[in-house]
C-alpha positions in Angstrom: 1.6 137.6 163.1 -0.5 135.0 161.2 2.6 134.1 159.1 4.7 133.2 162.2 1.9 131.7 164.4 3.1 128.1 163.9 6.7 128.9 164.7 5.8 130.8 167.9 3.6 127.9 169.0 6.4 125.3 168.3 9.0 127.4 170.1 6.7 127.8 173.1 6.3 124.0 173.2 10.0 123.4 172.9 10.6 125.8 175.8 8.1 124.1 178.0 9.7 120.7 177.3 13.2 122.1 178.0 11.9 123.7 181.2 10.3 120.4 182.4 13.5 118.4 181.7 15.7 121.1 183.3 13.4 121.1 186.4 13.7 117.3 186.6 17.5 117.3 186.3 18.6 120.5 188.0 15.7 121.5 190.2 12.5 123.5 190.0 14.0 127.0 190.1 16.2 126.3 187.1 13.5 124.9 184.9 10.8 127.4 185.9 11.9 130.2 183.6 12.0 128.3 180.2 8.7 126.7 181.1 7.1 130.1 181.9 8.4 131.7 178.7 7.1 128.8 176.7 3.7 129.1 178.3 3.7 132.8 177.6 4.4 132.2 173.9 1.6 129.6 173.8 -0.7 132.0 175.5 0.0 134.6 172.8 -1.0 132.2 170.0 -4.0 131.0 172.0 -5.3 134.5 172.4 -4.7 135.4 168.8 -6.6 132.3 167.6 -9.4 133.0 170.1 -9.9 136.5 168.7 -10.0 135.0 165.2 -12.4 132.2 166.0 -13.9 131.6 162.6 -10.5 131.1 161.0 -9.0 128.8 163.8 -12.1 127.1 165.0 -10.6 123.6 164.9 -7.4 124.7 166.6 -9.4 126.5 169.3 -11.5 123.4 170.1 -8.4 121.3 170.3 -6.7 123.9 172.6 -9.8 124.0 174.9 -9.7 120.2 175.2 -6.0 120.2 176.1 -6.7 122.9 178.7 -9.6 120.9 180.2 -7.6 117.7 180.3 -4.6 119.5 182.0 -6.9 121.1 184.6 -8.5 117.7 185.3 -5.1 116.0 185.7 -3.7 118.8 188.0 -6.9 118.7 190.1 -6.6 114.9 190.6 -2.9 115.3 191.4 -3.6 118.0 194.0 -6.4 115.8 195.6 -4.1 112.8 195.8 -1.3 114.6 197.7 
């Protein structure tokens, strides 16, 4: 797993980007599935790195900051609706 961690993470990111673009072009239902699969792949790498904290401490801190920023942005977006 450690050997393919970066590839799994990048493929998850690509699927999220594809899903967002597809949902903008063809609608939410079409873009939801690639985005969900990409987030699932990212979650797998996130959990693997979390269980191996000492080895991936820098990546874990970066992932936590990304999650906090995303939660903050989504909260603001929900409040402004």
